[in-house]
Structure formats: C-alpha cells, structure tokens
C-alpha positions as CSV (number, residue, x, y, z in Angstrom):
1,M,33.4,9.0,-8.2
2,G,33.7,6.4,-10.9
3,K,31.6,3.4,-11.4
4,Y,32.3,0.3,-9.2
5,P,32.6,-3.2,-10.6
6,D,29.4,-5.2,-11.2
7,A,28.5,-8.0,-8.9
8,T,29.0,-11.6,-9.7
9,V,27.0,-14.5,-8.1
10,I,28.9,-17.1,-6.1
11,P,28.2,-19.7,-3.4
12,L,30.2,-19.7,-0.1
13,S,31.7,-22.9,1.3
14,G,29.7,-24.1,4.3
15,K,27.0,-21.5,3.9
16,S,23.6,-21.8,2.2
17,G,22.3,-19.5,-0.5
18,W,24.0,-17.3,-3.0
19,Y,26.1,-14.2,-2.6
20,A,26.8,-11.1,-4.5
21,N,30.5,-10.6,-4.9
22,V,32.1,-7.3,-5.9
23,T,35.9,-6.6,-6.3
24,I,37.0,-3.8,-4.0
25,P,38.9,-1.0,-5.7
26,Q,42.6,-1.0,-4.7
27,E,42.5,2.4,-3.0
28,L,39.5,1.4,-0.8
29,R,40.9,-1.9,0.4
30,P,42.5,-0.5,3.6
31,F,38.9,0.4,4.7
32,F,37.9,-3.3,4.3
33,N,40.8,-4.9,6.2
34,N,42.8,-5.1,2.9
35,Q,40.3,-7.6,1.5
36,S,40.1,-7.8,-2.3
37,Q,36.4,-8.7,-2.5
38,K,33.1,-7.8,-0.6
39,K,30.3,-10.3,-0.4
40,L,26.7,-10.0,0.6
41,K,24.0,-12.6,0.7
42,I,21.2,-12.3,-1.9
43,R,17.8,-12.5,-0.2
44,A,15.0,-14.8,-1.5
45,A,17.2,-16.6,-4.1
46,N,16.8,-20.3,-4.2
47,T,18.6,-21.0,-7.5
48,K,21.6,-19.4,-9.3
49,A,19.3,-18.1,-12.0
50,E,17.1,-16.4,-9.3
51,A,20.2,-15.0,-7.7
52,Y,21.3,-13.3,-10.9
53,D,17.9,-11.7,-11.2
54,L,18.0,-10.5,-7.6
55,R,21.7,-9.6,-7.3
56,R,21.2,-5.9,-8.0
57,E,19.8,-5.0,-4.5
58,A,22.9,-6.6,-2.8
59,E,25.2,-5.0,-5.3
60,A,23.7,-1.5,-4.6
61,Q,24.3,-2.0,-0.8
62,I,27.9,-2.9,-1.5
63,H,28.4,0.1,-3.7
64,L,27.0,2.3,-1.0
65,M,29.7,0.8,1.4
66,F,32.3,1.8,-1.2
67,D,30.9,5.3,-1.3
68,E,31.3,5.7,2.5
69,A,34.8,4.3,2.3
70,D,35.7,6.6,-0.6
71,L,34.6,9.6,1.4
72,A,36.7,8.4,4.3
73,N,39.7,8.3,1.9
74,H,39.3,12.0,1.1
75,P,42.0,14.3,2.7
76,L,39.6,16.3,4.8
77,P,38.0,13.4,6.7
78,K,41.4,11.8,7.1
79,A,42.9,15.0,8.6
80,A,39.8,15.5,10.8
81,N,39.9,12.0,12.2
82,A,43.7,12.1,12.8
83,L,43.2,15.3,14.9
84,Q,40.1,14.1,16.7
85,E,41.9,10.9,17.8
86,M,44.3,13.1,19.8
87,L,41.6,15.1,21.5
88,K,39.1,14.4,24.3
89,D,36.1,12.4,23.3
90,G,37.8,11.1,20.1
91,V,36.2,10.9,16.7
92,Q,32.7,12.4,16.8
93,W,32.0,13.1,13.1
94,E,31.5,10.8,10.2
95,P,33.2,11.4,6.8
96,K,29.9,12.3,5.1
97,D,29.4,15.1,7.7
98,W,32.3,17.1,6.3
99,F,30.5,17.4,2.9
100,D,27.1,18.2,4.2
101,P,26.3,21.9,3.6
102,V,24.9,22.3,7.1
103,R,26.5,19.7,9.4
104,R,30.1,20.5,8.2
105,W,30.0,23.9,10.0
106,D,28.9,22.3,13.2
107,A,31.6,19.7,12.9
108,E,34.3,22.2,12.2
109,D,33.2,24.3,15.2
110,D,33.3,21.3,17.5
111,V,36.7,20.1,16.4
112,R,38.2,23.6,16.4
113,S,36.9,24.2,19.9
114,R,38.3,20.9,21.3
115,A,41.7,21.5,19.6
116,G,41.7,25.1,20.9
117,K,41.0,23.9,24.4
118,A,43.9,21.5,24.3
119,I,46.3,24.1,23.0
120,A,45.1,26.7,25.6
121,T,45.7,24.2,28.4
122,F,49.2,23.4,27.3
123,N,50.0,27.1,27.1
124,K,48.5,27.6,30.6
125,I,50.8,24.9,32.0
126,G,53.9,26.5,30.5
127,K,53.1,30.0,31.7
128,Q,52.1,29.5,35.3
129,E,53.7,28.2,38.5
130,T,51.4,25.2,39.1
131,T,51.0,22.7,41.9
132,T,51.1,19.0,41.4
133,D,47.3,18.8,41.6
134,R,46.7,21.6,39.1
135,V,49.0,20.1,36.5
136,A,47.4,16.7,37.0
137,T,43.9,18.2,36.8
138,A,44.7,20.0,33.6
139,F,45.9,16.8,31.9
140,S,43.0,14.9,33.3
141,E,40.5,17.4,31.7
142,L,42.2,16.9,28.4
143,D,41.9,13.1,28.6
144,L,44.9,12.7,26.2
145,P,45.3,9.2,24.9
146,Y,49.1,9.2,25.2
147,L,49.1,9.7,29.0
148,S,46.4,8.8,31.6
149,P,45.8,10.8,34.8
150,E,47.2,7.8,36.8
151,E,50.4,7.9,34.8
152,I,50.7,11.7,35.4
153,K,50.4,11.3,39.2
154,Q,53.0,8.5,39.2
155,D,55.4,10.7,37.2
156,L,54.8,13.5,39.7
157,I,56.0,11.3,42.5
158,E,59.0,9.8,40.7
159,V,60.3,12.9,38.9
160,G,61.9,15.7,41.0
161,D,61.5,18.7,38.8
162,Y,58.1,17.5,37.7
163,E,56.6,20.8,36.5
164,Q,59.4,21.4,34.0
165,E,59.2,17.7,32.9
166,L,55.5,17.9,32.4
167,F,55.7,21.1,30.5
168,D,58.4,19.8,28.2
169,S,56.3,16.7,27.6
170,A,53.1,18.7,26.9
171,N,55.0,21.2,24.7
172,T,56.6,18.3,22.7
173,Y,53.2,16.6,22.3
174,L,51.6,19.9,21.3
175,E,54.2,20.8,18.7
176,S,54.7,17.4,17.3
177,K,51.2,16.1,17.3
178,I,48.3,18.4,17.8
179,R,49.4,21.6,16.1
180,P,50.5,20.0,12.8
181,L,47.3,18.0,12.7
182,Y,45.2,21.1,13.5
183,D,46.9,23.1,10.8
184,T,46.4,20.3,8.2
185,F,42.7,20.1,9.2
186,R,42.2,23.8,8.7
187,I,43.9,23.8,5.3
188,E,41.8,20.9,4.0
189,F,38.6,22.4,5.4
190,R,39.4,25.7,3.7
191,K,39.9,23.9,0.4
192,I,36.4,22.5,0.2
193,S,35.0,25.9,1.4
194,E,36.9,28.1,-1.0
195,E,37.8,25.8,-3.9
196,K,34.7,23.7,-3.7
197,L,36.7,20.4,-3.9
198,V,33.8,18.4,-2.5
199,P,33.6,14.9,-3.9
200,I,30.5,14.0,-5.8
201,T,28.5,11.8,-3.5
202,R,25.8,9.4,-4.6
203,G,22.2,10.5,-4.1
204,K,19.4,8.7,-2.4
205,P,18.6,5.4,-4.1
206,F,15.6,5.8,-6.5
207,S,14.1,2.6,-5.1
208,E,14.0,4.1,-1.5
209,V,12.4,7.3,-2.7
210,A,9.8,5.2,-4.6
211,E,9.0,3.2,-1.5
212,E,8.6,6.4,0.5
213,Y,6.2,7.9,-2.1
214,H,4.1,4.8,-2.5
215,A,3.6,4.7,1.3
216,S,2.5,8.3,1.4
217,D,-1.0,9.8,1.5
218,L,-0.1,11.9,-1.5
219,F,0.3,8.8,-3.6
220,R,-3.1,7.4,-2.6
221,R,-5.0,10.5,-3.6
222,N,-5.9,11.8,-7.0
223,K,-4.0,15.1,-7.7
224,K,-7.0,16.8,-9.3
225,S,-10.0,15.6,-7.2
226,N,-8.1,14.8,-4.0
227,E,-10.2,11.6,-3.8
228,L,-8.6,8.2,-3.0
229,K,-7.3,6.4,-6.1
230,R,-8.6,3.1,-7.1
231,Q,-6.4,0.2,-6.1
232,R,-6.1,-0.7,-9.8
233,S,-4.6,2.8,-10.5
234,M,-2.1,2.5,-7.7
235,N,-1.1,-1.0,-8.7
236,K,-0.6,0.2,-12.3
237,E,1.7,3.0,-11.1
238,I,3.7,0.7,-8.9
239,R,4.2,-1.8,-11.7
240,A,5.4,1.0,-14.0
241,V,8.1,1.9,-11.4
242,E,9.1,-1.7,-11.1
243,L,9.4,-1.9,-14.9
244,F,11.7,1.1,-14.9
245,K,13.8,-0.4,-12.1
246,S,14.2,-3.7,-14.0
247,W,15.5,-1.7,-17.0
248,A,17.7,0.9,-15.1
249,S,18.9,-1.4,-12.3
250,P,17.8,-1.0,-8.6
251,A,21.1,0.7,-7.8
252,I,20.2,3.9,-9.7
253,T,20.2,7.0,-7.5
254,I,17.9,10.0,-7.6
255,D,20.6,12.4,-8.8
256,E,21.3,10.3,-12.0
257,F,18.0,11.4,-13.7
258,G,18.4,13.7,-16.6
259,R,17.2,14.2,-20.2
260,K,19.7,11.6,-21.5
261,L,18.3,8.9,-19.2
262,A,14.7,9.9,-20.2
263,T,15.6,9.6,-23.9
264,D,17.3,6.2,-23.4
265,Y,14.2,4.9,-21.5
266,M,11.8,6.2,-24.1
267,E,13.8,4.5,-26.9
268,A,13.7,1.2,-24.9
269,L,10.0,1.4,-24.3
270,A,9.3,2.1,-28.0
271,E,11.5,-0.7,-29.2
272,R,9.5,-3.9,-29.6
273,S,12.5,-6.2,-29.2
274,S,13.2,-4.8,-25.7
275,G,10.2,-6.7,-24.4
276,L,9.4,-4.0,-21.9
277,I,5.9,-3.5,-23.3
278,D,4.2,-6.5,-24.8
279,F,1.4,-5.8,-27.2
280,R,1.3,-9.1,-29.0
281,G,4.1,-8.1,-31.3
282,K,2.9,-4.6,-32.0
283,A,4.7,-1.4,-31.0
284,P,3.3,0.4,-27.9
285,S,1.3,3.6,-28.4
286,N,2.6,7.0,-27.6
287,D,0.0,7.3,-24.8
288,T,1.2,4.0,-23.2
289,I,4.8,5.3,-23.2
290,Q,3.7,8.6,-21.6
291,G,1.8,6.6,-18.9
292,K,4.9,4.7,-18.0
293,F,6.8,7.9,-17.6
294,S,4.1,9.5,-15.5
295,A,4.7,7.0,-12.7
296,I,8.4,7.9,-12.6
297,T,7.8,11.6,-12.8
298,N,5.5,11.3,-9.7
299,V,8.4,9.7,-7.7
300,L,10.7,12.5,-8.8
301,D,8.2,15.1,-7.7
302,W,8.3,13.5,-4.3
303,A,12.1,13.7,-4.3
304,V,11.9,17.5,-5.1
305,R,9.3,18.0,-2.3
306,N,11.6,16.3,0.2
307,E,14.7,18.1,-1.1
308,Y,16.5,14.9,-2.2
309,I,17.1,16.8,-5.4
310,S,16.9,20.4,-6.3
311,P,13.9,21.7,-8.4
312,P,12.8,21.5,-11.1
313,N,11.8,17.9,-11.6
314,P,14.4,16.6,-14.1
315,W,11.8,14.7,-16.0
316,S,9.2,17.5,-16.3
317,N,8.1,18.8,-19.7
318,I,9.5,15.8,-21.5
319,N,8.8,15.8,-25.3
320,F,7.3,12.4,-26.4
321,G,6.9,13.3,-30.0
322,G,8.0,10.6,-32.4
323,Y,7.9,7.7,-30.0
324,G,5.4,4.9,-30.1
325,E,2.3,4.5,-32.3
326,A,-0.2,7.3,-32.6
327,R,-3.1,7.2,-30.3
328,K,-5.6,4.6,-31.4
329,S,-8.9,6.1,-32.5
330,Y,-11.8,3.6,-32.6
331,R,-14.5,4.5,-35.1
332,D,-18.3,4.5,-34.9
333,W,-20.1,1.3,-35.8
334,T,-22.2,1.5,-38.9
335,E,-25.9,0.5,-38.9
336,E,-25.0,-2.6,-40.8
337,E,-22.3,-3.6,-38.3
338,L,-24.8,-3.1,-35.4
339,Q,-27.4,-5.2,-37.2
340,R,-24.9,-8.0,-37.9
341,V,-23.4,-8.2,-34.4
342,F,-26.8,-8.4,-32.7
343,S,-27.8,-11.1,-35.2
344,L,-24.9,-13.4,-34.2
345,N,-25.2,-16.5,-32.2
346,M,-23.7,-15.6,-28.8
347,P,-24.1,-16.2,-25.0
348,Q,-26.9,-14.3,-23.3
349,Q,-24.6,-12.3,-21.1
350,D,-22.6,-11.2,-24.2
351,F,-25.8,-10.0,-26.0
352,L,-27.0,-8.1,-22.9
353,C,-23.7,-6.4,-22.3
354,F,-23.5,-5.4,-26.0
355,A,-27.1,-4.0,-25.7
356,I,-26.4,-1.9,-22.6
357,L,-23.2,-0.5,-24.2
358,A,-24.8,0.2,-27.5
359,C,-27.7,2.1,-25.9
360,T,-25.9,4.0,-23.1
361,G,-22.4,4.7,-24.2
362,A,-21.2,3.5,-20.8
363,R,-17.6,2.2,-20.4
364,L,-17.1,-1.6,-20.5
365,D,-15.4,-1.6,-17.1
366,E,-18.6,-0.1,-15.6
367,I,-21.0,-2.6,-17.1
368,A,-18.8,-5.8,-16.7
369,L,-19.0,-5.2,-12.9
370,L,-22.7,-4.3,-12.8
371,E,-24.6,-5.4,-9.8
372,W,-28.4,-5.9,-9.6
373,E,-28.9,-3.2,-7.0
374,Q,-27.5,-0.7,-9.4
375,F,-30.4,-1.3,-11.8
376,E,-33.2,0.9,-10.4
377,E,-36.6,2.0,-11.4
378,G,-39.0,4.8,-10.4
379,L,-42.1,6.8,-11.4
380,S,-41.9,10.0,-13.3
381,K,-44.3,12.9,-12.5
382,A,-46.6,11.6,-15.2
383,G,-46.6,8.2,-13.5
384,K,-44.4,6.5,-16.2
385,T,-41.9,3.8,-15.0
386,V,-38.4,4.7,-15.9
387,H,-35.1,2.8,-15.4
388,W,-31.5,3.7,-14.8
389,I,-28.1,2.4,-13.7
390,D,-26.7,4.1,-10.6
391,T,-22.9,4.3,-10.5
392,T,-22.7,6.9,-7.7
393,D,-21.2,4.4,-5.3
394,A,-19.5,2.1,-7.8
395,I,-15.9,1.6,-8.6
396,V,-15.5,4.0,-11.5
397,K,-12.8,5.8,-13.5
398,N,-13.2,9.3,-12.1
399,N,-15.6,11.6,-10.3
400,P,-17.7,12.5,-13.3
401,S,-18.3,8.8,-13.8
402,R,-20.5,8.8,-10.7
403,R,-23.8,9.4,-12.4
404,L,-27.2,8.0,-13.3
405,I,-27.3,6.3,-16.6
406,P,-30.7,6.3,-18.3
407,I,-31.9,2.9,-19.6
408,L,-34.2,2.7,-22.6
409,P,-37.3,0.6,-22.2
410,K,-36.1,-2.1,-24.6
411,V,-32.8,-2.6,-22.7
412,A,-34.7,-2.4,-19.4
413,E,-36.9,-5.3,-20.5
414,L,-33.8,-7.4,-21.5
415,I,-32.3,-6.8,-18.1
416,K,-35.5,-7.9,-16.4
417,Q,-35.6,-11.1,-18.4
418,Y,-32.0,-11.9,-17.6
419,P,-31.6,-14.7,-14.9
420,I,-30.5,-13.7,-11.4
421,G,-27.7,-15.6,-9.7
422,L,-25.7,-16.8,-12.8
423,N,-22.5,-15.7,-11.0
424,K,-22.2,-18.4,-8.3
425,K,-19.3,-16.7,-6.5
426,E,-20.9,-13.2,-6.6
427,P,-24.7,-13.7,-7.1
428,N,-25.2,-9.9,-6.7
429,R,-23.5,-9.3,-10.0
430,L,-25.2,-9.6,-13.4
431,F,-22.3,-11.1,-15.3
432,T,-20.0,-14.0,-14.7
433,W,-16.7,-12.5,-15.9
434,P,-14.1,-13.1,-13.2
435,K,-12.3,-10.2,-11.6
436,D,-8.6,-9.7,-12.0
437,A,-6.1,-8.7,-9.3
438,D,-7.2,-5.1,-9.5
439,G,-10.9,-6.1,-8.9
440,K,-11.8,-5.4,-12.6
441,A,-13.5,-7.6,-15.1
442,E,-13.0,-5.4,-18.2
443,N,-10.2,-7.5,-19.8
444,K,-12.0,-10.8,-19.6
445,A,-15.2,-9.2,-20.9
446,S,-13.4,-7.5,-23.7
447,R,-11.8,-10.7,-24.9
448,D,-15.2,-12.4,-25.1
449,L,-16.9,-9.6,-26.8
450,M,-14.1,-8.9,-29.3
451,K,-14.5,-12.5,-30.6
452,H,-17.9,-11.5,-31.9
453,C,-16.6,-8.3,-33.4
454,R,-13.9,-10.1,-35.3
455,K,-16.6,-12.1,-37.0
456,I,-17.9,-8.9,-38.5
457,S,-14.6,-7.0,-39.3
458,T,-10.9,-7.5,-38.8
459,D,-10.2,-3.7,-38.9
460,D,-8.0,-2.6,-36.0
461,D,-10.2,0.5,-35.5
462,F,-13.4,-1.7,-35.1
463,A,-13.7,-2.5,-31.4
464,V,-16.1,-2.7,-28.5
465,H,-14.9,0.7,-27.3
466,G,-16.3,2.1,-30.6
467,L,-19.8,1.7,-29.2
468,R,-19.1,4.6,-26.9
469,H,-18.3,6.8,-29.8
470,T,-21.4,5.5,-31.7
471,V,-23.7,6.5,-28.9
472,T,-22.1,10.0,-28.7
473,T,-22.8,10.4,-32.5
474,M,-26.4,9.2,-32.1
475,L,-27.1,11.7,-29.3
476,R,-25.5,14.5,-31.3
477,I,-27.8,13.6,-34.3
478,E,-30.8,13.9,-31.9
479,R,-29.5,17.4,-30.9
480,M,-28.8,16.5,-27.3
481,D,-26.7,19.4,-26.0
482,W,-23.0,18.9,-25.3
483,E,-23.2,19.3,-21.5
484,T,-25.9,16.6,-21.2
485,R,-24.0,14.3,-23.5
486,E,-20.9,14.7,-21.4
487,F,-22.9,13.9,-18.2
488,M,-24.4,10.8,-19.8
489,M,-21.1,9.5,-21.0
490,G,-19.4,10.2,-17.6
491,R,-17.0,12.8,-18.9
492,G,-18.3,15.8,-17.0
493,G,-21.1,17.1,-14.7
494,K,-21.4,16.6,-11.0
495,G,-24.0,13.8,-10.7
496,E,-26.8,16.3,-10.4
497,G,-29.3,13.5,-10.5
498,A,-28.7,13.0,-6.9
499,N,-29.8,16.5,-6.0
500,Y,-33.4,16.0,-6.8
501,G,-35.8,13.2,-7.8
502,K,-33.9,10.5,-9.6
503,A,-36.9,9.4,-11.7
504,V,-37.6,13.0,-12.7
505,H,-34.0,13.5,-13.8
506,I,-34.0,10.2,-15.8
507,D,-37.3,10.9,-17.4
508,G,-35.9,14.2,-18.8
509,L,-32.9,12.4,-20.2
510,L,-35.0,9.6,-21.7
511,D,-37.2,12.2,-23.3
512,M,-34.2,13.6,-25.1
513,M,-33.3,10.0,-26.2
514,R,-36.8,9.1,-27.5
515,D,-35.9,9.2,-31.2
516,L,-32.7,7.0,-31.0
517,D,-32.9,4.2,-33.5
518,T,-32.4,1.0,-31.6
519,S,-33.9,-1.3,-34.2
520,F,-30.7,-3.3,-34.3
521,L,-31.9,-4.9,-31.0
522,D,-34.7,-6.5,-32.9
523,G,-32.5,-8.3,-35.4
524,Q,-32.8,-12.0,-36.0
525,R,-30.6,-13.3,-33.2
526,A,-29.9,-16.6,-31.6
527,I,-28.9,-16.5,-28.0
528,T,-27.1,-19.5,-26.6
529,K,-27.3,-20.6,-22.9
530,Q,-24.6,-19.5,-20.6
C-alpha cells in the first residue's frame, strides 16, 4: 500500500473545535459512500495552532480506516463477500481475516462448507421425487435471500407442476449465482495461498505498543535486579518515547522500524539545529543519544515478545559510533582548587554539601535529598563514636547505592552544627533545594554549586561531579583496596554493613580513611546565612 495524503486542519460549519481532513483515494471512495474527504475531530485542541500540533492522532485513525477499505477492495474479500451474501447467515468474515495466517483457513472452511451445503441441497431437489413440504423445508434450511419460505409455499399452491418449477428455479439460481461465485472465490483464495499475493498490511501503531509496554509490570522493573524502577527513571523513558513520536509522527507502525529509520533518527538527535535535544547550544553526547534509543528499543522488545513483529528486535545491536560528542570525563580537583572553593563566600548549605561530597565521594543526588534520620552515630568496640549516612532505604540510583557511607569526624561536626528545620516544607531534610517532578533535587543543587566552581575555573571538565573522582583517587593513594572503594562509592558490594554491627563496619572503613588529607576544610572561609 502506498502512503495516504496528509491531514489538513479545518473547522466545520455549525460545529465546535477543529477537524483533521484527509482526501480519500479515488479507488477507496465507494467504501465511504463516494465521499471525497474523511474528517475526524481533533481532541483537546482549542486553537488552530494546537490542532496542527495534535492532528497526527486523528490522521492515524483515518489512515487505518483507509487500510481496512483497501483490504476490502482486494479481489479475495470481494469474491468472498459476494458468495457469502448468497448463503445462509450472510457475511461472517472481515476482509482482514482473509490475510491472517491462521484465521484465513477457518474462514475458507466455513464459506466452503456453507456453499457446499447449498449446492448439495439443490442437487438433492433435482434428483429425488419430493413432496411439497420437503421441497419447502430444503429451501427454508438454505435461507436464500432471493426467495423466502413463505414465497415458496405460495408458489407451491399457485403452480401446478411445482416440483419441476422449483427445480428449474433452484438450478438456474445455482448455475447463474452460487457456482460462479464459488469458483471465483476458490481461484482468489488459491492465489494468495500459492502465489502469496497478500497485500502488505500496516502493523500495530507504535504508540499503542508503547502504551501497552508502559502499563506492564516488565516496564516497572529493572532488567538486571528485578527491583522496581524509580519514578524518575520511568518518566525519563516515557519522555524519550514521546520525543521519538514527535519526530516520527504518532502514525508510525511497528513494522516500519529498520536500520534506515534508526540512522535517520540518530542523525536528527545529533544535529543541534533539530532542537530534539537542548544542551544550551552544545551538541548532545554519544551517551545521551544511546539513552534516547534505549527507550525505543525496550518498546520494540515488547513488540517481539507479543509477536507484533518477528524477532530479532530491528533496533538491536545499533552502532552509535561517530554520533554525538564523546562521553564527558570530569577530572579530579587539584589541592589548590579544593582550597580555593572552600575559601569562597557561600551559603552554609552549599559549603556543607561540598564538604560531604569532597569527603565521601557520594553522588550529588544522594546528598541533595539527605534527611536528618539518615545521619547516624554509634560506638565502636573500642568505645569510639563514629558517624555515617545510611542510604539503605533512600531513593538511590541502583542496588549497590544502598550502603553505609562513613563520615569523617570533621564533616560529622559540620553536620551537627548545621541548623535543623531550614527546609520549612520538609523539615526532615537537611537542605532546602526543591524537588522536581521526579522527586529529585540534584539539578537545583548542581546549578547553585556550579556557580562557585565557575569562580575557580571555566574548564568544561571541572565540575561538581569531579569530586567523586577526586575521592576515588584519594582512597587509592591511601591503598584502600578496590572492592572497598567500590562499596564506599556505591558502585558495587551488597550493603554488607547491614549484616553485622553498623558502628563496627564504619569504624573499619574510617580506619582505612584515617590519613586522608582534608585540610581544605580548614581554609579561610566566609559562610553567609541561608
């Protein structure tokens, strides 16, 4: 099937709202009462500009109507319907059934059986001496549209040689109507069976498959850990699908996905002028482009699982080489940069957040949402007070992020001196950065902290996230083993601190951190009030 005309947007006289208007192809007009145009109301459109933005959904529905009509225009459904209209029970099968690999055989068996019964009944009438009642009963069983049982009985009364008359009538009807239609039907059915002249039907709309997937339990769970995803992660994936739909049109079907479409979309994402990804005028990274594709690939996986398309996933093993900027690598902070940042005049919460990040290597999204109850203390076996942050029940990136983060004494003292209740809306939180729609405060916190970083350096590779790398380097210098470092940074491990005394576990980690140089916290600093 070729492409259908695009929809225009028009108002209708005497009706409110806006309508999608598509010209009906000439060959399909008999299926639409010979109308030249098909119109469908555009939902939720208050202005013409909104209607143009939203017209694609109505356009897709109209195109699907054209698909159905195009199937009905194929010789096989036309022959099948013409025959069925002459048989008892009439038309029982839709045009699309004749091209379904399973239902088509059930349909053929039913129509052939009904046609055979009609032919056999006519032959029986012609061969046997029958009474008036038997002839009438035979026609009644057939329920032929051209002659009702009442009309047959009336003919039997009015016609003298009724049996011969009825036989002639039945034989004429058989030879001129049913048998030719039956023969045509068999020829057309054989064509698509042997010559495979099945028209190319449109697949299931991608938007419908995406809705199914996003409503499934599979979508809500992490593929690796089987844990429930964060709402932020699910929203991000849904937005990526909506972005693709805005580029490709909501009318795209699941069977239109291939390497060419993937390449075109990759080109569009990487092109700054497309406006698909806004990075303040900068080109998106290769990682960002891959992330946008991942959301679409998951929907296609769902389509394969449900046999909407045949395996393999058409967007599996895509090569992203050459598209987007290389992955950004944030460098370690130098000792001088640490000293200078912690000597800046800044709000108290900014300084404390910097201090926690610089002495733990924690992620900013973990610390920006920190709650007072997560800051814990306990006694080691030697009776020494130790402190830590407990993220085992917090909203974190992944399972390894659920851990106990040791807090050095200097940082613990800063936290204790920090006022409680500064966040009026959420007094249980340390910091006041508001949460976004995903329940995260990372973006707001990053903007505030980066203002201080830019006073020290304008290098793109100098950023808040670099503190995470800085702490890793510091721990490596102090010869902390790789496995312990991975646990502390939330990249590995199983939260083993919960399996035995927390304070004992933290005391062991702090012992390995005892020689870390945190003198930058003692720099000449001026802390402003919140």
